[in-house]
N, C-alpha and C positions, 0 to 999 in steps of 0.2 A: 320404267327404263332404268337399268342398273347404272351406277356412276362409272365414269371412265377412270381407270387406274393407270397411272404412269409410274412404274417402279424406278427408283433412283439407279443410275448406272454406277458401276464400280469405280470409274475414273472419269476425269474431265480433261479436255484437250485445250481449253481456252477460257479466259476469264476477263471480263471488263466491268466497269462501273459507270453509272449515269444517274443524274438527278432528275426526278419527274418534273415536267414542265406543266404550265397551266393548260396547254393544249392536250395533255394526257388525261385531264380530268373530265368526268361526265357530269350530268345534271345532279347527281347524288353527292357531288363534292369529293369523290374518290376516283382512283384510276379507272378509266373505262375499259370494258372488255375488249374493244377494238384496239386500244393502245397496247395491250399485251402482245398482239401479233406484230405491231409496229416496232415495239422494243425488241422482240425476237428477231425481226428483220434487221434492225440496226446491229444487233450482236452478230448475226450471221454474216453481214457485210464486213464487219471488223475482223471476224474469225477468218474469212476467206482472204482478206487483205494481209493478215499475218502470215498467210501461206503464199503470198504473191499471186493470188487468184482473184477473180471477180465472178459475180453471177452471170455476167454477159461474156466473160472470157474464162471459162473453166476448161483449161487445157485445150483451148481453141473452139470450144463449144459453149453452150449455155446451160444454166440450171433452171428448171421450172418446178414450182411447188405443186406436188401432186395431192397432198392432203395435210391436215393439221389437226391437232387435238390440244385442248387447254384444260387444265384443272386449276381452279382458283383456290387459294389457301387462306388469304388474308387481304384486307383492304390496304391500299397504299395511297398516300396523299401528296399534294403539291409540295415539292422540295425534298421529299424523301429520297435518300440515296440508295440505289439498288445495285446489287451485285448480280451479274448474269454469267453463269458458267455454261459452257457448251461441251457436249460429248458427242462424238461420232458414234452412234449407238448400234447401227445396223448397216451392213453393206449388202447390196444386191447386184444382180447382173447389170441393171440399167440405172442404178442410183443408190441412195443411202438415206438414212434417217439421222436427224440431229435432235438431241434432247437438250432442253434449256431449263436450268434451275434458276429461278429468279427469287432473290432473297433481299430482305431489308438489311442494309449494312449495319445499322445501329443496334437492332434487336437480334440479328442473325436468324429471324423467323422467315419461313417460306412465304412468299407472296403468290407464286404460281409455278406450275410445271407445264412445259410446252414440248410437244414433239411435232416435227415437220418431216414429211417425206419429200425428197427432192429427186428428180430424174434428170438425166443428161439428155440434151436435145440439140439436134442439128437444125438450125434455121434454114440452111441451104437445102437440105434434103426433106425438111418438114417431118422429121420422125425422131423418136427417142433412139439413143445410141448406148453402147456398152460403157459402163463406168471405166474411166481411164485407169490403166494399170498403176500409174504412179500414185494416184490417190488411194487406190485399193491397197497397195503395198504399204503406204504410210500409216494406214489406220486399221489394218487387219491383224 
């Protein structure tokens, strides 16, 4: 099976930092693969908050994760300070993709690249809905 490739976007829309916690470590003593998606989730929540939005209140609707991809670049350890940058990388009729670049703050080396596909969802109607125009216009 060929390796997944996630090319870097040309611009980023948000940046945050965090230090790795003991709960982010796996039995090998480094950041667990499951923690990468948890870190991406935290970054996504903070990104949406910076826009006055939430996953459960995205212009009156919700966001659901449709898919995700992770490319690991380097180990990270307890206490390492990470920089997470987010780019709104693709817009679709019913959702969008976010690209996350996770780097070690001290060495400036990449730890991981993540991409998540999100769709807009109406819990009331139990179906996906069109991407709100306000969001589309802000990031197109």
